[in-house]
C-alpha positions in Angstrom: 176.9 136.4 152.8 176.5 139.2 155.4 174.1 142.1 154.5 174.9 145.8 154.4 178.3 145.4 152.8 179.4 146.5 149.3 180.1 142.8 148.5 176.5 141.9 149.3 175.0 145.0 147.6 173.4 144.4 144.2 171.2 146.4 141.8 168.7 144.7 139.5 167.0 147.2 137.2 163.4 146.5 136.0 164.2 147.4 132.4 161.3 149.9 132.5 161.4 153.7 132.6 162.3 153.6 136.3 162.8 151.3 139.4 165.4 148.8 140.4 165.4 146.1 143.1 168.2 146.3 145.7 169.5 143.2 147.3 171.9 142.7 150.2 170.5 145.5 152.3 168.6 145.1 155.6 167.3 148.3 157.3 166.8 146.4 160.5 170.5 146.6 160.9 172.7 149.7 160.8 173.7 150.7 157.3 177.3 151.9 156.9 178.2 155.0 155.0 179.6 153.3 151.9 176.5 151.2 151.5 174.3 154.2 152.1 176.1 156.1 149.4 175.6 153.2 147.0 171.9 153.3 147.8 171.7 157.0 147.2 173.5 156.6 143.8 171.1 153.9 142.8 168.1 156.0 143.9 169.3 159.0 141.9 169.6 156.7 138.8 166.4 154.6 139.2 164.1 157.0 141.1 162.3 154.0 142.8 164.0 151.3 144.7 162.4 147.9 145.9 163.8 146.1 148.9 162.4 142.7 149.7 162.2 140.6 152.9 162.3 143.6 155.3 161.0 142.9 158.8 160.9 146.4 160.4 159.1 147.9 163.3 158.1 151.6 163.2 161.3 152.7 164.9 163.4 150.9 162.4 161.4 152.3 159.5 161.9 155.8 160.9 165.6 155.2 161.3 165.8 154.3 157.6 164.6 157.8 156.8 167.7 159.2 158.4 169.9 157.7 155.7 168.0 159.9 153.2 167.5 163.2 155.1 165.3 162.4 158.1 161.6 162.1 158.7 158.6 164.4 158.0 155.1 164.4 159.4 152.4 163.8 156.8 150.2 166.9 156.0 147.1 164.8 156.4 147.8 164.2 160.0 147.1 167.8 160.8 143.6 167.7 159.3 142.6 164.9 161.6 144.1 166.5 164.7 142.4 169.8 164.0 139.1 167.8 163.7 139.7 166.6 167.3 141.3 163.2 166.8 144.1 162.3 169.3 147.2 160.2 168.5 146.4 156.6 168.9 142.6 157.1 168.9 142.4 156.3 165.2 144.7 154.8 162.5 144.6 158.2 160.8 146.7 159.7 163.6 149.4 157.2 164.7 151.2 157.5 168.0 154.4 158.3 166.1 154.1 161.5 164.0 156.3 160.2 161.3 154.3 157.1 160.6 151.1 156.9 158.4 149.1 153.7 158.5 147.7 152.7 155.1 145.1 150.0 155.6 141.6 148.8 154.8 141.0 147.8 158.5 139.0 150.0 160.8 140.2 151.2 164.2 138.9 147.9 165.7 140.8 145.8 163.2 137.7 144.9 161.1 137.5 144.9 157.3 135.7 147.9 156.0 133.1 148.2 153.2 134.7 149.1 149.9 133.0 152.4 149.3 133.6 153.7 152.9 137.3 152.9 153.2 140.2 155.1 152.0 142.3 151.9 152.3 140.2 150.1 149.6 139.7 152.9 147.0 141.9 153.5 144.0 144.4 156.3 144.4 144.8 158.9 141.6 148.2 159.8 140.1 149.9 162.1 142.6 153.1 163.2 144.3 152.9 162.8 148.1 152.0 165.9 150.1 152.5 168.3 147.2 149.8 170.4 149.1 152.3 171.5 151.8 154.9 174.3 151.4 157.9 172.0 151.6 156.8 168.6 150.3 158.7 165.4 151.3 161.7 164.4 149.3 160.7 160.8 149.2 158.5 158.1 150.8 159.2 154.7 152.3 156.2 152.2 152.1 156.6 149.0 154.1 154.1 146.1 153.4 153.0 144.2 156.6 149.9 142.4 155.4 148.9 142.1 151.7 145.9 140.5 150.0 146.3 137.5 147.7 145.5 138.6 144.1 143.5 141.3 145.8 144.6 144.5 144.0 146.6 147.3 145.4 149.1 147.3 142.5 151.2 150.5 142.8 152.4 152.2 139.7 155.1 154.9 139.3 156.0 157.2 136.4 159.2 159.0 135.4 158.7 162.8 135.4 162.2 163.5 134.1 161.2 161.7 130.9 157.8 163.4 131.0 159.5 166.8 130.9 162.2 165.8 128.4 159.6 164.4 125.9 157.3 167.4 125.9 157.0 169.2 122.6 158.9 172.5 122.2 155.5 174.2 122.1 154.4 172.7 125.4 157.7 173.5 127.1 157.2 177.1 126.0 153.6 177.1 127.2 154.6 176.0 130.8 157.7 178.2 131.1 157.5 180.4 134.2 154.1 179.0 135.3 153.0 177.7 138.7 150.2 175.5 140.1 148.4 176.1 143.3 148.0 172.8 145.0 144.8 171.8 146.8 144.8 170.0 150.2 141.0 169.9 150.6 140.8 166.3 149.4 142.7 163.1 149.9 144.2 161.2 147.0 140.9 159.3 146.5 139.2 162.6 145.9 137.2 162.5 149.2 137.1 165.6 151.4 139.3 165.7 154.4 137.9 166.3 157.9 136.5 169.8 158.4 137.0 170.7 154.7 134.3 171.8 152.4 134.3 171.4 148.6 136.0 174.4 147.0 133.7 176.5 144.7 136.2 179.0 143.3 139.9 179.3 143.0 139.9 181.7 145.9 138.8 178.8 148.1 142.1 177.0 147.4 144.7 178.0 150.1 147.4 175.5 149.4 151.0 176.4 148.3 152.1 177.5 144.9 154.8 175.4 143.2 156.4 175.6 139.8 155.1 173.2 137.1 158.7 172.1 136.7 161.1 171.6 139.5 164.9 170.8 139.7 166.0 167.8 141.7 169.1 168.9 143.7 170.2 165.2 143.8 170.7 165.2 140.0 170.3 168.8 138.8 167.6 167.5 136.3 164.2 169.1 135.5 161.0 167.1 136.2 157.4 167.9 135.7 155.7 168.6 139.1 151.9 168.4 138.8 150.9 167.2 142.2 147.4 165.9 141.8 144.5 166.8 139.4 141.0 167.2 140.8 138.0 168.8 139.2 138.3 172.5 138.7 138.9 174.8 140.5 141.4 172.7 142.4 145.1 172.6 141.4 145.0 175.4 138.9 147.7 177.4 137.1 147.9 180.7 138.9 149.0 182.8 135.8 146.1 181.7 133.7 142.3 182.2 133.8 140.1 179.2 134.6 139.5 178.1 131.0 143.1 178.4 129.9 144.4 176.7 133.0 142.4 173.6 132.4 143.2 173.7 128.7 146.9 173.4 129.5 146.6 171.0 132.5 144.5 168.3 130.7 147.1 167.5 128.0 150.0 167.9 130.5 148.4 165.2 132.7 147.7 163.0 129.7 151.4 163.3 128.7 152.8 162.7 132.2 150.9 159.5 132.8 151.6 157.6 129.6 152.3 153.9 129.9 155.8 154.0 128.5 156.8 156.2 131.4 155.6 153.7 134.0 156.6 150.7 136.1 154.1 148.8 138.2 154.7 146.8 141.4 152.1 144.2 140.8 153.5 141.5 143.1 153.4 142.9 146.6 154.5 140.5 149.3 154.8 141.0 153.1 158.2 142.5 153.8 158.4 144.5 150.6 159.7 148.1 151.1 159.5 150.7 148.3 161.5 153.9 148.3 160.6 156.6 145.8 161.6 160.2 145.0 158.6 162.5 145.2 160.5 165.2 143.3 160.6 163.3 140.0 157.9 160.6 140.2 154.2 160.2 140.6 152.4 157.1 141.7 148.9 155.6 141.7 147.1 152.5 143.2 144.4 150.1 142.0 141.4 149.3 144.2 141.8 146.7 147.0 139.7 143.6 147.6 137.7 144.7 150.6 137.3 141.1 151.8 141.1 140.7 152.5 143.2 142.8 154.9 145.9 145.1 153.7 148.3 146.9 156.1 151.2 149.1 155.2 153.2 151.7 157.1 154.6 154.7 155.4 157.3 157.2 156.4 158.0 160.4 154.6 161.5 161.7 154.1 162.2 165.3 155.1 161.8 167.6 152.1 163.9 170.4 150.6 162.3 173.7 149.4 161.1 173.3 145.8 163.7 174.6 143.4 162.3 176.4 140.4 164.2 176.4 137.1 163.0 180.0 136.4 163.3 181.8 139.7 
C-alpha cells in the first residue's frame, strides 16, 4: 500500500498516559494536507508520536518541521558559538542551525568516556529549551545509530494529567505564580561553556514563564516546570527562597509519577519521535559508553507561552 495517504494512515495507541505509534507515513516523501491534518489531530490527542523505519537526511528532517510550524534553532547552540566554536568544528554546533547532534561520539567519531560525555549521561526530566523566551512547540528526534541493550531509554510524561490531578490546595498555591528558568546548565546538570555556577537568584537571567501554560492546539492547561536544578536555579519569582523550594519539590514529585509516563525502551535505527514540549516532559537513562549512539534532533518553532492568568 502506498504511504502518505489516509488509507495507509493508522494510529496505534500505547495504552499509557500518552503516545501512539503512527504507521503509513514517510517524511522522506511529501506529506499531503489531509495526512498532515490527521497527524496533527493524533498529536493533539496523544502528545507523543512514534514513527518507525524513517530514513531521513537532515534536509528531510528539517522539512518535516514545516508540517508542524517550522524549525527553531536550539538555545544551546548560542552558548557554544559565544565560546568561539564555529559551525562544523564540533558536533555541538552543526552546519545547519536547525539540527542538534545527540551522540556519545567525539568530534573525531571516537567513543567517549562515560563521565566526560553529555551523550552518555542520564538526562533529568525537562522540557526542551524552556530557558529561552519562546520555547519550541515540539521536538523531532531521529535515531541513526543505537546501542544494543545499551540504555538510552527515553521516557515522557503527561503534564495535562499532572495539572488535572493536582489537589485543590496545590492548584490554589500555584495560581498566578511563575518560574524563572535557568540556562546555565545542560540537562545533565553540567555547566554550559562560559557559564559559572549561579550563587543567588540574581545570577539567573533566564526568562520567566507561568507554572501553568495553555496549549493553543487544545486549549487545555498543563504544568510547565522546565527543569529543576539545585537552588537557586529555576525558582518561583513570587516566593522567597525557602517557600519557592517548599512548593517546587512536591510539584516535581507529582509531575513525574510513573502513572503519567510512557517509556520508549526499544529504540531502533530509523525511529522518529515527535513530542509536544508544551504539555510533556522527558528524561533519558544513561548510555553504554562502549557502544555508539547517534541521533539528530530538530526543534519546531515555538509560540509565545500562554498564561491562564494573564
